[in-house]
N, C-alpha and C positions, 0 to 999 in steps of 0.2 A: 291679321284681323281681316275680317271680308270688305273686299272693294266696295264702294261708293256705283250709285247705280253711276255708267260712262259717261250721261247725257246733262249727268250735271255736274260734272269738270267741266263744261263750256255753259255752264248756266248761270252766272255771278249773278249780284243785287243788281237794276239801275238806278239811281238818283232821282225820280220821276218828282217834278217840283207838286202835280194832284197827286193826293194821299187816296180818291175814288176811282184814279188809272189802275194806279199801282197795283188797289187790291182786285184791279180788275183783268190784272196781266200773268197768264197759267203760265208755272215755268220761271217768271224769275222774281219768286216773292220768296229769296230762301233767307232771311229773314225772319227777328223773334217778335214777340208779342212778348211784354212784360205783364206780369197781373198778378194780385197781392192780392191780400187783408189785412183785416185789421190787427194792433197790438192792442198794447192794453193795459194799464197801471199796474204799478208796482206790488201792490198788495193784492192779485187778482191771482185766480188758479183758474189754470186751463183746463180743460178736458178732451181729448183726443181720441180717435177711433173711427169708428164705425158707427153707421147711424143704434143700433145695438146696447151703445157705450151712451150715447148720450141721459140717457137715462139713470147712471149709474152714482155710486157715491164717490169712484176712483174718479184722482183729477190728480194733474201732473202737478209739480208745484214749475211757475213761472221761473224762468232764468231768464238776468238782463245782463246783457254784455257793457262790458269795464269803461266803453265809452260814454254809459249813464252818465248826467251831468256833466258831463263836460260840454263845450260852447262846440262846434266842426270845423275846427280851427287848421289849417293845415291839411284837410281831406285827403286834398292833390284828386289828378287825372290816373296817377303813372307809382305807380310802382315797382321794387327794384325786385324780381325772380331770378336767383342763381345771377347765372348772372348777364339776362337779361332784363329788358325795362317793358316793362307790357303797361301798355294803356285801358284803359275805359269812358267810360262816359256814365253818370250819376244825376240823377235826381231825385231832390229833395226837396218837401214840398214846403210851401213857402213859411207853412206857420209852424215851422218844424220844433216840434217842442225837445231840448235833452233831457228835461226831465221823464218821458212817455214812451214806451216802450214799444219799438217801427215793426210788425212786418219786415222783413226783408228777400228780394222779389233780382234773384239772378235771370237774367232777358239773355238768352245766348245768336245771336245774330246766325245767319243762314252762310252759304257758301259764298264768297264776293264780295257779304259784308261788312258791315263796320256798327259799331256801339251806336255810333251818331245818326246810321241808316236804319238802323232801327226803330231807336226812340222815334225818328220821324216821323212815320208816317203807319204807326199802329194806332199812335193816338188812344195810350189804357190810363196813360197820366192821370185826365183829366175823372177817370171814373176814381184810380188809388186815394184822391185828395190828401188828408191829411195823416190816413194809418201805416202808410208802410217808406220806403225806402228801396228803391228801384235801383241795379246797375246790371247796366247791360258793355259786356269784356265785349274785348278787340283780340279777335282771334291778329295768327299772323298765318304771311306769308307759306304758302311750303310747294316743291315741286311735286308732293304726290298727289295737289288738287290743283293740277294745272297754274302751279303760280296763282293760287286766289288764297285769301282770308279763308281758313275754316279750322277745324277743332281737333286735337291730337283725341280719340279715343279711349285710351289705357289709361285704366286707375297711375299705370307707372309713370306717367308721359308728362310732360311740358305742361300741357296745359292744368291738368289736378294742381298741378304745384302752385302754378295760378291761382285758383280756384279757393286753394286752404290758407294763401298767403291775402289774398283778398278779403278773403270771411274773416281770417283776425286783423288785418286791417282796417277792417268798416266797421269792423265789433269795439276796437281799440279808439277806436275817434268817434261812433252813433252809437246811439240806442237804441239796440238790435231784438227784438223779445229774441232770442235762440229757437224756443220753441212754435215761433213763426217762421220759415228758412224754406223757402220754393223759391221751382223751378221751371220755364216756362223757354220756348222755344221752338219751331221753323224747318222743316225740314233735315239739316245739319245742326242745322241749333236741336231739333227734335230730340239727335241722337242725339247731342250730346248732354239735355235734357236726359236720357232714358240712360244714359253711363252716369254720372253726377247721381240720379236716384239709386240705381243699383249700388252704385261702389261706395259712395256719402250719405248712406241710410241715413246712419246716427246722424247725420246734419241737416238734413234734409225733413220737409213736415209733407212734403208733395207736392209734386208735378205734373206737368201738363205738354208735351211731346204732340206738336201739329206736325203731317205728314214727315215723322221723321221712320226712327228702323232703333232695331231693337240693342241694348248692351252686347259684347260679345265675349266680352276677359271672363267669362269664368259665370259661380253664379254671387247672387246679391246679397248683401250683408244680411239682410232682414227689407219687413215689409215695409211700405209705404205706401201712403194715397197717389193715385194715378187719373187719371183724366187724360184722356187720347183720343184727336181724332182723325182721322187721317177719308178721302176720297175717293168712291170707287175707279173715278174718269182717269187720276193717279199719273200718268207716264212719265216722272221723272221720281221720283220714291214710287213703288207699283204696293199697292193696295195689299198684297202680301206682304210686306217691310210694316204694314201698320198691324193687319193684322196679329204677325207674330209678337209683336211686340202687345198688345195686347196678350196676348196669351200667357206671355215672359210677368208680368203682371200679375194675368188670374194663375199663374202659379203659384208667383213666389207668395201672393194674400192668401191662398189657401180656397181660392173661392171656388163657392160652387158652379156651377155648370148651368144655374138658372138666371135667368136676368129679371129689371123691370123696368117699364120707362121712366125715366127719370130727368125730372129739367126739362131744361126746352127741347125739342123735339129735333134732330134724330136721335138723342141721348139715353143712352140703357143705365143703369147702376148692375151690376152678377150680384147677389145674395150669399151671407157665408163669410162672407171677407172678413181676415183681419186686420185691413185696411182696405176704405174703399175702392171701388175701382170701375170706374163709368168707360166707355165705346161711343165714340159718336160716329157713325159711319156714315158721311152724304156724298152725294151726287155729282160735286165739280171734283174738279183736277186738284194741280197742284197748289193751292192755294188759302190762303186762311179765311176761313169760311165765316161771313157775318153773323155768324151764333155762337162766334167763340168767344170774345170777349165777354159777355154776360155769362156765359156757359165757365168759364173758368173758375171766374171771380165768384158764382157764386162753390162751385167745389173746394175752390181755397178756403173760404170762410167758413165751410162747411168740418170742416178739420180739424 
């Protein structure tokens, strides 16, 4: 595994009380923004793919999880994975409907962060409204990242075991539209989003890594929607890592090398892709840019 940039090992998240202050601090924002899109009813069909597919007659059958029709009792915030107790923070809409298929968003915090901290200062749940469930997993402390919390990015590692177990647990307890599963993350969480998108493309519909780097453990399982943003002045995870991430998804999704403006400035969409790839290079540093919430929301909704 390629080591993380050395500065990142000393750059954990700080629990500020002022959300705007947190967003303005370069180099401490190593947490995650959960984002999301709508579920649909049990009789609907969903089409997936790039924009060229929107007018086709082909549609994928909607698959709802085993938890549909059940009240979310005993959902908890802890599951046992092997010999470890793993924890997470869960957002359920106030008007959660167990008979309605909900999108599911995994939101991965950055180095030194936590699910609670990630939930606290990205402020995305008001956008999610009643359309999705958001889960914020908690990373484990490891000597590999300076005794801070982080992620094992290997597809055979303990955090992928956690991912698989948590996905199954939530599907058993909640009404999840299994065709609308997403992942987003910042910094180390961006690395994790790229990894889960690469090695669990059969589970995830789209990913949105922010200021992260590419997957490292071999070829990806298949195409997946990818929205990527990175700051040209990022001194924690260098722009080259974001560019390598972009190029990985351009290759995996068999895109052309041409692009056009897409949504909010400075985003572009590449053409000819098996699944959509958007690249948003901004002029900032290691931060969550202001345009990210709306742009990610729009991207997930279009998948």
